[in-house]
C-alpha positions as CSV (number, residue, x, y, z in Angstrom):
1,M,-58.6,8.5,28.7
2,P,-61.6,9.9,26.8
3,E,-62.1,8.5,23.3
4,T,-61.0,10.7,20.4
5,P,-63.3,11.6,17.5
6,V,-61.0,9.7,15.2
7,L,-61.5,6.4,17.1
8,N,-65.3,7.0,17.2
9,L,-65.3,7.7,13.4
10,S,-63.2,4.6,12.7
11,R,-65.5,2.3,14.6
12,R,-68.6,3.7,12.9
13,L,-67.1,3.4,9.4
14,L,-66.2,-0.2,10.1
15,Q,-69.8,-0.9,10.9
16,L,-71.1,0.8,7.7
17,M,-68.6,-0.1,5.0
18,P,-68.0,-3.7,3.9
19,S,-64.3,-4.5,3.4
20,P,-62.2,-7.4,1.9
21,C,-61.4,-10.5,3.9
22,I,-58.8,-9.6,6.6
23,V,-56.8,-12.7,5.8
24,C,-56.7,-13.2,2.0
25,G,-58.1,-9.9,0.8
26,K,-60.8,-11.4,-1.3
27,S,-64.5,-10.6,-1.2
28,S,-66.1,-11.4,2.2
29,R,-69.5,-11.5,3.8
30,A,-70.1,-7.9,5.0
31,A,-70.9,-8.8,8.6
32,Y,-67.4,-10.1,9.3
33,S,-64.9,-9.0,6.6
34,L,-63.8,-12.7,6.5
35,C,-64.4,-15.0,3.6
36,P,-65.9,-18.5,4.4
37,D,-62.7,-20.4,3.4
38,C,-60.5,-18.3,5.7
39,E,-63.0,-18.5,8.5
40,F,-63.0,-22.3,8.2
41,D,-59.2,-22.5,8.2
42,L,-58.7,-20.3,11.3
43,P,-56.9,-22.1,14.2
44,W,-60.0,-22.5,16.4
45,A,-59.5,-23.5,20.0
46,G,-59.9,-27.3,20.4
47,P,-59.7,-29.6,23.4
48,C,-58.3,-27.8,26.4
49,C,-57.9,-27.6,30.1
50,I,-61.3,-26.7,31.7
51,R,-59.5,-24.2,34.0
52,C,-56.7,-22.5,32.2
53,G,-57.6,-23.1,28.5
54,E,-54.2,-24.7,27.7
55,E,-54.5,-27.0,24.7
56,L,-54.6,-30.7,25.5
57,P,-54.5,-33.8,23.4
58,A,-57.8,-35.0,22.1
59,T,-57.2,-38.3,24.0
60,A,-57.1,-36.5,27.4
61,P,-59.7,-37.7,29.9
62,N,-63.0,-35.8,30.3
63,P,-63.4,-33.5,32.2
64,R,-60.0,-32.3,31.1
65,S,-57.7,-30.6,33.5
66,C,-54.0,-30.1,33.0
67,A,-51.4,-31.1,35.6
68,G,-50.6,-27.5,36.5
69,C,-54.2,-26.6,37.3
70,T,-54.7,-29.8,39.2
71,L,-51.8,-29.0,41.5
72,H,-52.1,-25.2,41.5
73,P,-55.6,-24.0,40.4
74,P,-55.6,-20.4,39.0
75,P,-57.6,-17.7,40.9
76,F,-60.3,-17.8,38.2
77,A,-62.9,-20.4,37.3
78,C,-62.0,-20.9,33.6
79,C,-60.3,-19.4,30.6
80,R,-62.2,-19.5,27.3
81,A,-60.4,-18.6,24.1
82,A,-61.8,-18.5,20.5
83,F,-58.5,-19.4,18.9
84,R,-55.0,-20.9,19.3
85,Y,-52.3,-18.3,19.0
86,Q,-51.1,-19.4,15.6
87,S,-51.0,-18.0,12.1
88,P,-52.9,-16.0,10.9
89,I,-54.3,-15.1,14.4
90,D,-50.9,-13.9,15.7
91,S,-50.4,-11.5,12.8
92,L,-54.0,-10.3,12.9
93,L,-53.7,-9.5,16.6
94,S,-50.4,-7.8,16.1
95,G,-51.9,-5.6,13.4
96,F,-54.9,-4.8,15.6
97,K,-52.8,-4.1,18.7
98,F,-49.8,-2.2,17.4
99,R,-51.0,-0.8,14.0
100,A,-54.6,0.0,14.9
101,R,-56.1,-2.4,12.4
102,F,-59.5,-2.2,14.0
103,E,-61.2,-4.3,11.3
104,A,-59.2,-7.3,12.4
105,G,-60.0,-6.8,16.1
106,N,-63.6,-6.3,15.3
107,V,-63.9,-9.5,13.3
108,L,-62.1,-11.6,15.9
109,A,-64.2,-10.1,18.7
110,L,-67.4,-10.9,16.9
111,L,-66.3,-14.5,16.5
112,L,-65.4,-14.7,20.2
113,A,-68.8,-13.2,21.0
114,E,-70.6,-15.8,18.9
115,K,-68.7,-18.6,20.5
116,T,-69.4,-17.2,24.0
117,A,-73.1,-16.6,23.3
118,Q,-73.5,-20.3,22.3
119,H,-71.9,-21.4,25.5
120,Y,-74.2,-19.3,27.7
121,R,-77.4,-20.2,25.7
122,N,-78.4,-22.6,28.5
123,T,-76.6,-21.2,31.5
124,T,-76.4,-17.9,33.4
125,P,-73.8,-15.5,31.9
126,P,-71.6,-13.2,34.1
127,D,-73.0,-10.1,35.6
128,L,-70.3,-7.8,34.2
129,L,-67.5,-7.6,31.7
130,L,-64.2,-6.1,32.7
131,P,-61.5,-5.4,30.1
132,V,-58.0,-5.8,31.4
133,P,-56.8,-2.2,31.8
134,L,-53.7,-0.5,30.4
135,H,-51.6,2.0,32.4
136,P,-52.5,5.6,31.4
137,K,-49.0,6.1,29.9
138,R,-49.4,3.0,27.7
139,L,-52.9,4.1,26.8
140,R,-51.7,7.5,25.6
141,Q,-49.0,5.9,23.5
142,R,-51.3,3.4,21.8
143,G,-54.4,5.5,21.7
144,F,-56.7,2.7,22.6
145,N,-57.1,-0.3,24.9
146,Q,-57.4,-3.4,22.8
147,A,-59.1,-5.3,25.6
148,L,-61.8,-2.6,25.8
149,E,-62.3,-2.7,22.1
150,I,-62.9,-6.5,22.3
151,A,-65.2,-6.1,25.3
152,R,-67.4,-3.5,23.5
153,V,-68.2,-6.0,20.8
154,V,-68.8,-8.9,23.2
155,S,-70.9,-6.7,25.5
156,K,-73.2,-5.6,22.6
157,K,-73.4,-9.1,21.1
158,C,-74.1,-11.0,24.3
159,D,-76.1,-8.2,26.1
160,I,-73.8,-8.1,29.2
161,P,-73.0,-4.8,30.9
162,L,-69.5,-3.5,30.6
163,S,-67.4,-1.5,33.0
164,R,-64.5,0.4,31.6
165,N,-62.8,1.6,34.8
166,A,-63.7,-0.7,37.7
167,I,-60.2,-2.1,37.6
168,V,-57.1,0.1,36.9
169,K,-53.5,-0.4,36.2
170,M,-51.5,1.6,38.8
171,R,-47.9,0.8,37.8
172,D,-46.4,1.2,34.3
173,T,-44.8,-2.3,34.1
174,T,-42.4,-3.6,31.5
175,A,-44.2,-5.3,28.6
176,Q,-44.9,-8.9,29.5
177,T,-43.5,-10.1,26.1
178,K,-40.1,-9.0,27.4
179,M,-40.3,-11.2,30.4
180,H,-38.6,-14.6,29.7
181,S,-40.2,-16.8,32.4
182,A,-43.5,-17.3,34.1
183,G,-42.0,-16.2,37.4
184,A,-40.6,-13.0,35.9
185,R,-44.0,-12.2,34.5
186,K,-45.7,-12.8,37.8
187,Q,-43.2,-10.6,39.7
188,N,-43.5,-7.9,37.0
189,L,-47.2,-7.5,37.8
190,K,-47.0,-7.6,41.6
191,N,-49.3,-4.8,42.9
192,A,-49.8,-3.5,39.4
193,F,-53.6,-3.5,39.4
194,G,-56.1,-2.0,41.8
195,V,-59.9,-1.6,42.3
196,A,-61.3,1.8,41.3
197,D,-65.0,1.1,41.8
198,N,-65.6,-0.9,45.0
199,V,-69.3,0.0,45.0
200,L,-69.9,-1.5,41.6
201,L,-67.9,-4.6,42.2
202,H,-69.6,-5.3,45.5
203,R,-73.0,-5.4,43.7
204,V,-72.0,-8.2,41.3
205,K,-71.3,-11.9,42.0
206,S,-69.7,-12.9,38.7
207,V,-67.5,-11.2,36.1
208,A,-65.7,-12.1,32.9
209,L,-62.2,-10.6,32.3
210,I,-61.6,-9.7,28.6
211,D,-58.1,-9.7,27.1
212,D,-56.6,-10.3,23.7
213,V,-54.1,-13.0,24.4
214,V,-53.4,-15.2,27.4
215,T,-50.1,-16.9,27.7
216,T,-48.7,-17.6,31.2
217,M,-51.9,-16.3,32.9
218,A,-49.9,-13.8,34.9
219,T,-52.0,-10.7,33.9
220,V,-55.4,-12.3,34.3
221,S,-54.4,-14.0,37.5
222,S,-53.1,-10.7,39.0
223,V,-56.4,-9.0,38.2
224,S,-58.4,-12.0,39.4
225,R,-56.7,-11.8,42.8
226,E,-57.8,-8.1,43.1
227,L,-61.3,-9.1,42.2
228,R,-61.3,-11.9,44.8
229,G,-60.4,-9.3,47.4
230,C,-63.6,-7.5,46.5
231,G,-65.7,-10.5,47.2
232,I,-66.3,-11.5,43.5
233,R,-67.3,-15.2,43.7
234,H,-67.0,-16.3,40.1
235,I,-64.4,-15.0,37.6
236,D,-64.1,-16.2,34.0
237,V,-61.5,-15.1,31.5
238,W,-62.5,-14.6,27.9
239,C,-59.8,-14.0,25.3
240,L,-59.3,-14.0,21.6
241,A,-56.4,-16.4,21.7
242,R,-54.6,-18.8,24.0
243,A,-50.9,-19.1,23.6
244,S,-48.9,-22.1,24.9
245,R,-46.8,-21.5,27.9
């Protein structure tokens, strides 16, 4: 769906006009709309599984890998999250996703981009960023794809190309939040995604999938399997928050 003038204007105004802290409402540094105290208190991601990003005890062995990934590795190399899905991240993401609070999404995406850029300072970054797509019906209802909005910020900050439409969602599935088990989530997404740009994907060796929240990994795993079928050798998942399964 083409972008509307309103979305374009909203994004530009956010870049030009400093706003209060998105958490406490007090004065903030203009670059992030987040005051130093609230930034410090955010539930930053800590020790986690090197594959799925699931939080692990600080006493876990290094390199850390959870039991699930040891027995059944996911179809991607690793999942990197900026935050744990706890307060106030959960309410900030809800406001961004369902009430179009773009200032919250922009701030969190910038923080994810900063963390990602630090990680790839001494290693090769992915060739391409791919936002997890929405079905056209859901996109019309919401007016924007939150994963694409995050990916725009990360792409610009990390200087990595972005493809909006290489992967598409072909089936309008039930919202994953309404599925009550990992098995139901996986079945809900069966054959839901497809490749729309084989030519582009055959030219790259590594990609990073971008999403807002990862919980059971059903969505990013489903997309990753499609990418594996295109010959993509290395797939990372970058998300704003990792929720416990």
